[in-house]
Structure formats: C-alpha cells, structure tokens
C-alpha positions in Angstrom: 16.5 -29.9 -16.1 13.5 -31.1 -15.0 10.8 -29.1 -12.9 11.7 -30.6 -9.6 15.3 -30.3 -10.2 14.9 -26.6 -10.9 12.4 -26.3 -7.6 15.2 -28.0 -5.3 17.9 -25.6 -6.7 16.6 -22.4 -6.8 13.5 -22.5 -4.4 15.5 -21.2 -1.2 16.2 -18.2 -3.6 12.9 -17.5 -4.5 11.3 -17.8 -0.8 14.3 -15.3 0.0 12.7 -12.7 -2.4 9.3 -13.8 -1.4 10.4 -12.7 2.4 11.6 -9.5 1.3 8.4 -8.6 -0.6 6.4 -9.3 2.1 8.3 -7.2 4.3 8.5 -3.9 1.4 4.5 -4.8 1.2 4.2 -4.4 4.9 6.3 -1.7 5.3 4.9 0.1 2.5 1.0 -0.8 3.4 1.5 0.8 7.2 3.1 3.9 5.6 0.1 4.0 3.5 -2.1 4.0 5.9 -0.6 6.3 7.9 -0.3 8.8 5.1 -3.9 8.0 3.7 -4.9 9.0 7.3 -3.1 12.4 7.6 -3.6 13.7 4.3 -7.2 12.9 3.9 -8.6 14.3 7.3 -6.0 17.3 5.8 -7.7 17.7 2.5 -11.0 18.3 4.7 -9.6 21.3 6.6 -11.1 24.5 6.5 -7.8 25.7 6.7 -6.0 27.0 3.2 -2.6 26.0 3.7 -3.3 22.7 5.2 -5.6 21.8 2.7 -3.3 23.5 0.6 -0.6 20.8 1.7 -2.8 17.7 1.6 -3.8 18.6 -2.2 -0.6 19.4 -3.2 1.3 16.0 -2.0 -2.4 14.3 -3.9 -2.0 15.5 -6.3 2.4 15.3 -6.9 2.2 11.4 -6.2 -0.9 10.0 -8.3 -0.1 12.4 -11.2 3.8 11.0 -11.5 4.6 7.6 -12.1 5.5 5.0 -9.1 9.2 3.8 -10.9 10.0 7.7 -11.9 9.6 8.6 -7.6 11.2 5.3 -6.7 14.2 6.8 -9.1 14.1 10.2 -7.3 14.1 8.7 -4.0 17.0 6.7 -4.4 19.2 8.2 -7.3 17.7 11.6 -6.8 18.0 12.9 -3.4 20.7 12.0 -2.3 22.1 15.1 -4.3 20.0 17.5 -1.8 22.0 15.4 1.2 19.5 13.0 1.9 20.1 9.1 1.1 18.2 6.1 1.9 18.9 2.7 2.0 17.8 0.8 -1.2 15.6 -1.5 0.8 14.2 1.7 2.6 13.8 3.7 -0.4 11.9 1.0 -2.0 8.6 1.0 0.6 8.9 4.4 1.0 8.3 5.2 -2.4 5.7 2.9 -2.5 4.0 4.5 0.3 4.4 7.7 -0.7 2.4 6.8 -4.2 -0.1 4.4 -2.0 -0.6 6.9 0.1 -1.8 9.6 -2.5 -4.7 7.6 -3.7 -5.3 6.5 -0.1 -5.8 9.7 1.3 -8.8 10.4 -1.2 -10.4 6.4 -0.7 -10.3 8.3 3.4 -12.0 11.5 2.4 -14.7 9.7 0.6 -15.6 7.3 3.4 -15.7 10.1 5.4 -17.9 12.0 3.2 -20.0 8.8 2.8 -20.8 9.0 6.8 -24.6 9.9 6.5 -25.2 13.8 7.7 -27.2 12.9 10.7 -24.3 11.2 12.2 -21.9 14.5 12.5 -25.6 16.2 13.7 -25.9 13.5 16.3 -22.2 13.3 17.5 -22.2 17.7 17.7 -25.9 17.3 19.7 -24.5 15.8 22.4 -21.2 18.5 22.8 -18.9 16.0 21.0 -15.7 18.2 20.1 -14.3 17.8 16.9 -11.9 15.8 17.3 -13.6 13.4 19.7 -16.4 13.0 17.0 -14.5 12.4 14.2 -12.6 9.1 16.3 -15.3 7.8 17.9 -18.2 8.6 15.8 -17.1 8.7 12.5 -14.4 7.3 11.1 -15.1 3.4 12.2 -18.4 4.2 10.0 -16.5 5.1 7.4 -13.6 2.4 7.3 -16.4 0.0 7.3 -17.7 2.3 3.7 -14.2 2.0 2.7 -12.8 -1.6 3.3 -13.8 -2.8 -0.1 -11.7 -0.2 -2.3 -8.8 -1.0 0.2 -8.4 -4.1 -0.5 -7.8 -3.4 -4.5 -5.1 -1.2 -3.2 -3.4 -3.3 -1.2 -3.6 -5.5 -4.0 -1.5 -2.4 -6.1 0.6 -2.1 -3.3 1.8 -5.6 -3.5 2.4 -5.6 -7.3 4.2 -2.8 -6.9 6.4 -4.1 -5.0 8.2 -5.8 -8.0 9.6 -2.2 -8.8 11.8 -2.2 -6.2 14.0 -4.9 -8.0 15.1 -2.1 -10.4 17.3 -0.5 -7.4 18.7 -3.5 -7.2 16.4 -4.7 -3.5 16.7 -8.5 -3.4 12.9 -9.0 -3.5 11.3 -11.8 -5.3 11.7 -10.6 -9.1 15.1 -9.4 -8.5 15.8 -12.9 -7.7 13.9 -14.3 -10.6 15.7 -11.9 -12.8 19.2 -12.9 -11.9 18.3 -16.6 -11.9 17.0 -16.0 -15.7 20.2 -14.4 -16.0 22.1 -17.5 -15.3 19.7 -20.5 -17.0 17.8 -18.8 -19.8 14.8 -20.8 -18.2 12.2 -17.8 -18.3 9.1 -19.9 -19.0 9.7 -21.5 -15.5 11.3 -19.0 -13.3 8.8 -16.0 -14.2 5.8 -18.8 -14.0 6.7 -19.6 -10.6 6.9 -16.1 -9.3 4.2 -15.2 -11.3 2.4 -18.1 -9.0 3.5 -16.9 -6.2 2.0 -13.4 -6.6 -1.1 -15.1 -7.2 -1.1 -17.0 -4.4 -0.1 -13.9 -2.1 -2.5 -11.9 -3.3 -5.7 -14.3 -4.5 -5.1 -16.8 -0.8 -3.0 -14.3 1.3 -3.9 -10.9 1.1 -7.7 -11.2 -0.2 -9.3 -13.4 2.5 -7.4 -11.3 5.0 -9.4 -8.3 3.6 -12.5 -10.0 3.2 -12.1 -11.0 6.8 -11.3 -7.4 7.7 -14.6 -5.9 6.3 -16.6 -8.6 8.3 -15.3 -7.8 11.5 -15.8 -4.1 11.4 -19.0 -4.8 9.9 -20.2 -6.9 12.6 -18.2 -4.7 15.0 -20.5 -1.5 13.9 -23.9 -4.3 13.7 -24.0 -4.2 9.6 -23.5 -7.8 9.1 
C-alpha cells in the first residue's frame, strides 16, 4: 500500500482521534489551571488545615504516576460508588496530575513578585483578596507563563495515556489501525507528526503570543 492510499484510507480515523486528543487537552488544561490556582493559593495560607490540604494534594499527585492515577479513577473509584465515563475519567486524571505541578508554579510565581509590590498595595489599604487579584497575580502570571508553556506541552503528551482506558484519541486510533494493518512505521510515524504539529506549531506559538500579550499589558515589553 502506497503512502497516498494509506492516508486516503485511514486519515479520517486519525483526524477523528486528533479531535478527541485536542478535546482531552483543552478540558485537562482548563482543570489544571483551576486546580493550580486554588491549591497554589491554599499552600500559601497561614491556616494549617488549608495549607495541609494543599500539600497533601500536591505531594500525592506529584509523587505518583499519571498512569496509576488514571487507572484508579477509572477502575477503582467505581468500587467506592464513584463512576466516571471513560472520556471524563481521562481528562480528569490529566487535570488532577498536572494541577499539582501547576500549583507549585503558581506559588513560585506569586513569591517572585517583588516585596515592594506587596507593601505598596498594603499601604493604600487594599484588602488581602483585592491585593492578590489586582496587583500580585497579574505580575505573577507574567513571571510564570514561560514555564506554564512547558507544562501545557506535557499535558498534551500525557493525553496519549487515555488510550489505555479505550478513549478513542489519536493514539487509540493509531493502535487500532496498526493491529489490522501491521504498518507500524507509517501509522506511528503519522501519529508522531501530528503530536509534533500540535505542540510545535499550534500550542507553543500560542503560549509565546500569550507571554508577549501579558508582558505588553503589564508594561514589560
């Protein structure tokens, strides 16, 4: 089978799988950002219970394998009465895992804001919450966006694991096609190219644009 015939026959399935991969990435990334912000702020709380909860979550999900977490969410939680559909289980596992790493990035970004900014906001009688949202977090966001770009790429690559619970993503479709054609070099080569295009030519430029946009917005261009 020529490469043209191969593509014409299997491209629709690869395109369908790519759509599922993108959906898994977007949902997982959204959950990651939300969890990272919440638990990053919680870890900085002076309240021991709040801080302890954040530390427990961060250490648990950073210290164990994403694959094991995925299996726990999909196969083990139903034993305790919590059942998630496989598509949902996929992006939830990705978001929970990456959120733990993101929480540390949020904390580090906030801590990188110069002390004078905190003192200036306090001097004009800003409340703690208002100071954080209006002064500290926007500056912290600019500082942490470069490393967030790396985390987003890791999330995209991590979506390949959801094929192991039969989510019909790009890797699942590639494995199914390979099982029937045994054209391993062609099919996994195409999957590699698609992942590379998504990461190098779509995700990375977007993150760089966002870095520049936020830098200009904060007057750092």
